[in-house]
C-alpha positions as CSV (number, residue, x, y, z in Angstrom):
1,X,21.1,132.3,46.3
2,X,23.3,131.0,43.4
3,X,22.6,127.4,42.6
4,X,25.5,125.0,43.2
5,X,27.4,124.3,40.0
6,X,27.0,120.7,38.7
7,X,29.8,118.5,39.6
8,X,31.8,116.5,37.1
9,X,30.6,112.9,37.2
10,X,34.1,111.8,38.0
11,X,33.7,113.5,41.4
12,X,30.5,111.7,42.1
13,X,27.0,113.2,42.1
14,X,24.6,112.9,45.1
15,X,21.1,113.0,43.8
16,X,17.9,113.1,45.8
17,X,14.8,112.0,43.8
18,X,11.5,113.0,45.3
19,X,8.1,111.1,44.9
20,X,4.9,112.1,46.5
21,X,2.0,110.5,44.6
22,X,1.5,107.2,42.7
23,X,2.1,108.7,39.2
24,X,5.4,109.9,40.6
25,X,6.4,106.4,41.5
26,X,6.0,105.2,37.9
27,X,8.1,108.1,36.6
28,X,10.8,107.9,39.2
29,X,11.1,104.1,38.8
30,X,12.8,104.5,35.4
31,X,15.3,107.0,36.9
32,X,16.1,104.7,39.8
33,X,16.6,101.8,37.5
34,X,18.8,103.8,35.1
35,X,20.9,105.2,37.9
36,X,21.9,101.7,38.9
37,X,24.0,101.6,35.8
38,X,25.8,104.9,36.6
39,X,28.4,104.3,39.4
40,X,29.1,108.0,39.5
41,X,25.6,108.7,40.9
42,X,24.6,108.1,44.5
43,X,20.8,108.2,44.4
44,X,18.6,108.7,47.4
45,X,14.8,108.3,47.2
46,X,12.5,110.5,49.4
47,X,8.8,109.7,49.6
48,X,6.8,112.7,50.9
49,X,3.8,110.7,51.8
50,X,1.4,112.9,49.8
51,X,-0.4,109.6,48.7
52,X,-0.3,107.7,52.0
53,X,-2.4,104.6,51.3
54,X,0.1,102.0,52.7
55,X,-1.2,99.1,50.8
56,X,-1.3,100.8,47.4
57,X,2.1,102.6,47.9
58,X,3.8,99.4,49.0
59,X,2.3,97.5,46.1
60,X,3.4,100.1,43.6
61,X,7.0,100.1,45.0
62,X,7.1,96.3,44.9
63,X,5.8,96.0,41.3
64,X,8.0,98.7,40.0
65,X,11.1,97.3,41.6
66,X,11.7,100.4,43.7
67,X,13.7,100.1,46.8
68,X,12.3,101.2,50.1
69,X,12.4,105.0,50.3
70,X,15.5,106.3,52.2
71,X,13.1,108.7,53.9
72,X,9.3,108.8,54.3
73,X,8.1,112.3,55.3
74,X,4.5,111.3,56.1
75,X,2.8,114.6,55.2
76,X,-0.6,112.9,54.4
77,X,-3.7,114.5,53.1
78,X,-4.7,118.1,53.7
79,X,-5.7,121.3,51.8
80,X,-3.2,122.4,49.1
81,X,-1.8,125.1,51.3
82,X,-1.3,122.9,54.4
83,X,0.0,119.9,52.4
84,X,2.5,122.1,50.5
85,X,3.6,123.7,53.8
86,X,4.1,120.3,55.5
87,X,6.3,119.1,52.6
88,X,8.4,122.4,52.7
89,X,9.1,121.9,56.3
90,X,9.7,118.2,56.3
91,X,11.9,118.2,53.2
92,X,14.0,121.1,54.4
93,X,14.7,119.1,57.6
94,X,15.6,116.1,55.5
95,X,18.2,118.0,53.5
96,X,19.7,119.3,56.7
97,X,20.7,115.7,57.5
98,X,21.2,114.5,53.9
99,X,22.7,117.2,51.6
100,X,22.4,116.7,47.9
101,X,24.1,118.0,44.8
102,X,20.9,117.8,42.8
103,X,17.2,117.3,43.7
104,X,15.1,115.7,41.0
105,X,11.4,116.3,41.1
106,X,8.9,114.7,38.7
107,X,5.4,115.6,37.5
108,X,3.2,118.3,38.9
109,X,1.9,117.4,42.3
110,X,2.2,119.6,45.4
111,X,5.4,117.7,46.5
112,X,7.0,118.6,43.2
113,X,6.7,122.3,43.7
114,X,7.4,122.2,47.5
115,X,10.6,120.2,47.2
116,X,11.9,122.2,44.2
117,X,11.3,125.4,46.3
118,X,13.2,124.0,49.3
119,X,16.1,123.0,47.1
120,X,16.4,126.3,45.1
121,X,16.3,128.3,48.4
122,X,19.3,126.2,49.6
123,X,21.2,126.8,46.4
124,X,20.9,123.1,45.4
125,X,20.5,122.3,41.7
126,X,16.9,121.4,40.7
127,X,16.0,119.1,37.8
128,X,12.3,119.0,36.8
129,X,11.3,115.8,34.9
130,X,8.2,116.4,32.7
131,X,8.7,120.1,32.3
132,X,6.9,122.5,30.0
133,X,3.6,120.8,29.8
134,X,0.7,123.4,29.9
135,X,-3.1,123.0,29.8
136,X,-3.6,126.8,29.9
137,X,-6.2,126.2,32.6
138,X,-5.0,127.9,35.8
139,X,-8.0,126.6,37.8
140,X,-6.1,123.3,37.9
141,X,-3.7,123.2,40.9
142,X,-1.3,121.0,38.8
143,X,-1.0,123.8,36.2
144,X,0.2,126.2,38.9
145,X,2.7,123.6,40.2
146,X,4.0,123.1,36.7
147,X,4.6,126.8,35.9
148,X,6.2,127.6,39.2
149,X,8.5,124.5,39.3
150,X,9.7,125.3,35.8
151,X,10.6,128.8,36.8
152,X,12.9,127.7,39.6
153,X,14.5,124.6,38.0
154,X,18.0,124.5,36.6
155,X,17.4,121.6,34.2
156,X,14.1,121.2,32.5
157,X,13.5,117.8,30.9
158,X,10.7,117.7,28.4
159,X,8.6,114.9,26.9
160,X,7.5,116.6,23.7
161,X,8.8,119.4,21.5
162,X,5.9,121.7,22.1
163,X,7.0,122.0,25.8
164,X,10.1,123.9,24.7
165,X,7.9,126.5,23.0
166,X,5.9,126.9,26.2
167,X,9.1,127.3,28.3
168,X,10.6,129.8,25.8
169,X,7.4,131.9,26.0
170,X,7.9,132.0,29.8
171,X,11.5,133.2,29.5
172,X,13.4,130.0,30.1
173,X,16.7,130.0,28.2
174,X,17.4,127.2,25.8
175,X,20.4,125.9,27.6
176,X,18.2,124.8,30.6
177,X,15.8,122.8,28.4
178,X,16.4,119.3,27.2
179,X,14.1,117.1,25.1
180,X,14.6,113.6,26.5
181,X,11.4,111.7,26.0
182,X,9.0,110.3,28.6
183,X,10.1,108.5,31.8
184,X,6.6,107.1,32.4
185,X,6.8,105.3,29.0
186,X,10.3,103.9,30.0
187,X,8.5,102.1,32.9
188,X,5.6,101.0,30.8
189,X,7.8,99.5,28.1
190,X,9.9,97.7,30.8
191,X,6.8,96.3,32.5
192,X,4.4,95.6,29.7
193,X,5.3,92.0,29.1
194,X,5.3,91.3,32.8
195,X,1.8,92.8,33.1
196,X,0.6,90.6,30.2
197,X,1.6,87.5,32.0
198,X,-0.8,88.2,34.9
199,X,-4.3,86.9,35.3
200,X,-6.2,90.1,36.1
201,X,-8.5,89.8,33.0
202,X,-9.6,86.3,34.1
203,X,-10.1,87.4,37.7
204,X,-12.3,90.3,36.5
205,X,-14.2,88.4,33.8
206,X,-12.9,90.6,31.0
207,X,-12.5,89.6,27.4
208,X,-9.8,91.3,25.4
209,X,-10.9,94.4,23.4
210,X,-14.5,93.9,24.6
211,X,-14.6,96.5,27.4
212,X,-13.8,100.1,28.4
213,X,-11.7,101.3,31.3
214,X,-12.8,104.3,33.3
215,X,-10.8,106.5,35.7
216,X,-12.2,109.8,37.2
217,X,-10.6,111.9,39.9
218,X,-10.4,115.5,38.9
219,X,-12.1,117.8,41.4
220,X,-14.0,119.6,38.6
221,X,-15.6,116.2,37.7
222,X,-16.2,114.9,41.2
223,X,-16.3,117.6,43.8
224,X,-19.6,119.3,43.0
225,X,-23.1,117.8,42.6
226,X,-23.4,119.2,39.0
227,X,-19.9,118.0,38.0
228,X,-20.5,114.5,39.5
229,X,-23.9,114.2,37.8
230,X,-22.4,115.1,34.5
231,X,-19.6,112.6,35.0
232,X,-22.0,109.8,35.6
233,X,-24.1,110.9,32.6
234,X,-21.0,110.8,30.4
235,X,-20.0,107.4,31.8
236,X,-23.5,106.1,31.1
237,X,-23.0,106.9,27.4
238,X,-19.9,104.8,27.2
239,X,-21.5,102.0,29.3
240,X,-24.4,101.9,27.0
241,X,-22.0,100.7,24.3
242,X,-19.5,98.7,26.1
243,X,-19.1,97.0,29.5
244,X,-17.0,99.2,31.8
245,X,-14.4,98.4,34.4
246,X,-14.0,101.3,36.9
247,X,-11.2,101.0,39.5
248,X,-12.6,103.9,41.6
249,X,-10.3,106.3,43.4
250,X,-11.2,106.5,47.1
251,X,-11.7,110.2,46.9
252,X,-14.1,109.8,43.9
253,X,-16.0,107.1,45.8
254,X,-16.4,109.3,48.8
255,X,-17.6,112.3,46.8
256,X,-20.2,110.2,44.8
257,X,-21.4,108.6,48.0
258,X,-21.8,112.0,49.7
259,X,-24.0,113.2,46.7
260,X,-26.1,110.0,46.8
261,X,-24.8,109.0,43.4
262,X,-22.7,106.0,44.1
263,X,-25.7,103.6,44.1
264,X,-26.8,104.9,40.7
265,X,-23.4,104.2,39.4
266,X,-23.2,100.8,40.9
267,X,-26.5,99.8,39.4
268,X,-25.5,100.4,35.8
269,X,-25.7,97.1,33.9
270,X,-22.3,96.0,32.6
271,X,-20.3,98.4,34.9
272,X,-17.9,96.8,37.3
273,X,-16.7,98.9,40.2
274,X,-13.5,97.7,41.8
275,X,-10.9,98.9,44.3
276,X,-7.9,100.7,42.9
277,X,-5.6,98.3,41.0
278,X,-1.9,97.9,41.3
279,X,0.4,99.1,38.5
280,X,0.7,95.8,36.7
281,X,-2.9,94.9,36.9
282,X,-4.0,98.3,35.7
283,X,-1.5,98.2,32.9
284,X,-2.8,94.8,31.7
285,X,-6.4,95.9,31.9
286,X,-5.6,99.1,30.0
287,X,-3.5,97.3,27.4
288,X,-6.4,95.0,26.4
289,X,-9.2,97.6,26.5
290,X,-11.2,98.7,23.5
291,X,-11.1,102.2,24.8
292,X,-10.3,104.2,27.9
293,X,-12.5,107.0,29.4
294,X,-10.5,109.2,31.8
295,X,-9.6,112.7,33.1
296,X,-6.0,111.6,34.0
297,X,-2.9,113.1,32.4
298,X,-0.6,110.1,32.5
299,X,-3.2,107.8,31.0
300,X,-3.4,109.9,27.9
301,X,0.3,109.1,27.4
302,X,0.1,105.5,28.3
303,X,-2.8,104.7,26.0
304,X,-1.0,106.5,23.1
305,X,1.9,104.1,23.4
306,X,-0.4,101.1,23.9
307,X,-2.4,102.1,20.8
308,X,-5.7,102.2,22.8
309,X,-8.2,104.9,22.0
310,X,-8.6,107.4,24.9
311,X,-11.5,109.7,25.6
312,X,-10.2,112.5,27.8
313,X,-13.1,113.9,29.8
314,X,-11.7,117.5,30.0
315,X,-11.8,120.7,28.0
316,X,-8.0,121.1,27.9
317,X,-4.9,118.9,27.9
318,X,-1.4,119.6,28.9
319,X,-0.3,116.7,26.6
320,X,-1.2,117.9,23.1
321,X,1.0,115.5,21.4
322,X,-1.3,112.6,22.5
323,X,-4.0,114.3,20.4
324,X,-1.9,115.4,17.5
325,X,0.0,112.1,17.0
326,X,-1.5,109.6,19.5
327,X,-4.8,107.9,20.2
328,X,-6.2,110.6,22.5
329,X,-9.5,112.3,21.8
330,X,-10.2,115.5,23.9
331,X,-13.9,115.2,24.1
332,X,-14.8,117.9,26.6
333,X,-17.6,117.5,29.1
334,X,-20.7,117.0,26.8
335,X,-22.1,113.4,27.0
336,X,-23.4,113.7,23.4
337,X,-20.0,114.4,22.1
338,X,-18.6,111.5,24.1
339,X,-21.3,109.2,22.6
340,X,-20.4,110.3,19.1
341,X,-16.7,109.8,19.6
342,X,-17.3,106.4,21.2
343,X,-19.4,105.3,18.2
344,X,-16.6,106.5,15.8
345,X,-14.0,104.5,17.7
346,X,-16.2,101.4,17.8
347,X,-16.9,101.7,14.0
348,X,-13.2,101.9,13.3
349,X,-13.4,105.3,11.6
350,X,-10.7,107.1,13.6
351,X,-7.0,107.2,13.0
352,X,-4.8,104.8,14.9
353,X,-2.1,107.2,15.9
354,X,1.6,106.7,16.4
355,X,4.2,106.7,19.2
356,X,5.7,110.1,19.7
357,X,9.3,110.9,19.1
358,X,11.8,109.7,21.8
359,X,9.1,107.7,23.7
360,X,11.4,104.8,23.3
361,X,12.3,103.7,26.8
362,X,15.5,105.7,27.0
363,X,14.4,109.0,28.6
364,X,15.9,108.3,32.1
365,X,19.2,107.4,30.5
366,X,19.2,110.7,28.6
367,X,18.4,112.6,31.8
368,X,21.3,111.0,33.8
369,X,23.6,111.6,30.8
370,X,22.9,115.3,31.1
371,X,23.1,115.4,34.9
372,X,26.5,113.9,34.9
373,X,28.1,116.1,32.2
374,X,30.6,118.7,33.4
375,X,28.9,122.0,33.3
376,X,31.3,123.5,30.8
377,X,30.6,120.6,28.3
378,X,26.8,120.8,28.4
379,X,25.3,121.5,25.0
380,X,21.9,123.2,24.9
381,X,18.6,121.5,24.3
382,X,18.4,118.3,22.1
383,X,22.1,117.5,21.6
384,X,22.1,114.3,23.5
385,X,24.3,111.2,22.9
386,X,24.0,108.5,25.5
387,X,27.3,107.6,27.0
388,X,26.2,104.4,28.6
389,X,24.2,101.5,27.2
390,X,23.4,101.2,23.5
391,X,22.6,104.4,21.6
């Protein structure tokens, strides 16, 4: 089916922005905020319910200044196949009642791929925010979601220049690719000072630059006994050098408990297990950390902008710019290597890094500038001049 041609902004543009998981909320927030300054855009927010914790979802929406979703699809947790199928069915029904000129999907979760697929089958223009990132590890469900979403998207908005090379290699033409920057960083820069005004460090008994932050949730690190044991061994090497604050993901907690490892973790001296933190509290804790130990993708980007050293507990990363230019260290899964890198960071013998190009808080504005151009005037790739706000 041929995608609907983009409408001229003067005709008005109906945009449906989809979120499914908490990282999506952070990315979509900048798009929602920027859209408020563009009267030509009517934006509708759809929450698939892939992350369904009511307290955490509500807290994130409140702290990010997001409106209540126009639709909540309530798909909930399930296997990848079942969850994707539920999103396909529910979002298809939603578009029956609320047609859109453009569907914007962000990131790489199951909801991203499913909603893009529904839209393209209907001939609706699809815009993928955070396109072109590749880990080269197809055992990661997110990698499959990224590749397939990019193949069916009309506009591919990238966060770093290497993403264009990835997309070109996969046959995506240049006129569909636009280097705009990083919407997650838009939100971070807007909220950083607000986060700093909070009292979370005092509540948790943390001293600035005197602790590490840990997050672990990847199935490869938590879902098998061997993987979980290795994760704890790696965390122990960090904890032997610094107190650690670990806001533990419910799924990670459940896995460690099922393996009989949660008690071992909880007994580590200097390690503080907490419930998941809201966006502002976690941003504040991360901002003042000495280092971060994580297997998250987004945290690699956030720590780069914050200037906080990051140990990425994985063999691959889909965000190579955070290693090449930022503060990220891809340390693999060997606790000895993690210990050596931690010692190097604490001794001050590692480079400080820099903020990547176009991670300047204007990515969402660039995206909307492109979406509202008449199709015949759209230049390819990086030729972007903001037509609203200051350049």
